[in-house]
C-alpha positions, 0 to 999 in steps of 0.5 A: 699367723699362716700365709693364707696363700700358703698350701701343702705340696700338691702330690704329684701322683694322680690317681691313674699314675698310681693305678697304672703303676699298680696294674703294671706291677700285677702284670709283671709279676703275673698276678694276671698270667700272660694270655688271661682276661682281666676281670670285667672293668667294673669288677676290676675298678672296685677292686683297686678302688677307682672309678671306671673312668680312671681304670679305662685312662689306665688301661690305654697307657698300658695297652700303649706299653705293650702289656695289654690288648683291648678288644670290643666284645671280648675284654682286656687280655694280658700280653706276653710283655717278653714278646711285645714290650720294649726296654722302657720297662726295664726300670719297673723289672728291676724293681721287681727282681733286681739282681736278676734283672740287673745282671742281664741288663749290665751284661747287654750294656757291655756287649752291645757298648763294645760292639758300638765301640769297635764299628765307631773307631772304624767309622768315626769322621774327624767331627765324630772324633772332635765331638767325642773329645769335647764330651769328654772334657764336658764330663770333667768340667761338670759339677758332679752327680747328674750333670757328670751322669747326663754328660756320660751318657752323650758319650754313648750317643756320641759313639752310636752315631759315630758307628755309621749305623742309625739303628745303634742310635736308636737302640742307645736312645731306648736303653738310655730312657729306660736307665734314666728312670733309676739314674738316681740309684747309680750315682756314686761312679759320677760324684767325681768329674775328674775321676769319671773322665779319667775312667772314660778316657781311654775309650774316647782315645782309642776311638779317636785313634781308629783302633777297633780292637783297642776301642772294644777292649777299652769299652769292655773294661769301661763298662765292667769298671762302672758296673762294679762301682754302680753295684758297690764293688771297687771297679777302679781298683779291679781296672787298675790290676787288670782285672777288667776283662778286654772282651777277647772271647766275645769278639770271636762271634763277631 
């Protein structure tokens, strides 16, 4: 006899959650073009098969995300997300146009990360250097997969702190929040904790040594290597044979 207290799992997605996802996808794919007014609420709610109350809740969330603006007596207008939104949209944009947005996201990750490492090497305090070594060791000691990814993320936070520039800290926070939503898609490079710790060690050690140029090169090689692993390439092999660029061309613009 079935347990009368057992029930099927309750779906985690509410009507509003699903509606927000659909509206967001329709805006980002430009089904509703930037600058256009959305249909009247009654018509829009009927089109999505929801109540006006659910629609209002969804619109409020998308206004907060910078995708829409609502004016009394005018209606709800689509905003140009490239002018108003932040990195939190990246996971959704990657889902809509994976190759294009992934390429640009990884490029920014490498360029900003290398610059932060350069600054950190010149500004890190003794406490920063100790923290970086401890975090590297936490990667090696993590049980694999998600814990390794989380430990690795803390290294990037620590590098931003060591740079001495609080704006970098906030920027890294934003990028890591965006990454967090799709982290499970890029778990492969972090399945082996020892290998993950080994890859990041040159970056940690060059920052700890205070060698800014070497830290920039180590960061560039690290980000390129992990990028290739995340995308299914043989990043370790490329790094081992020196195919990871040292970023010297980029540094000329600093």
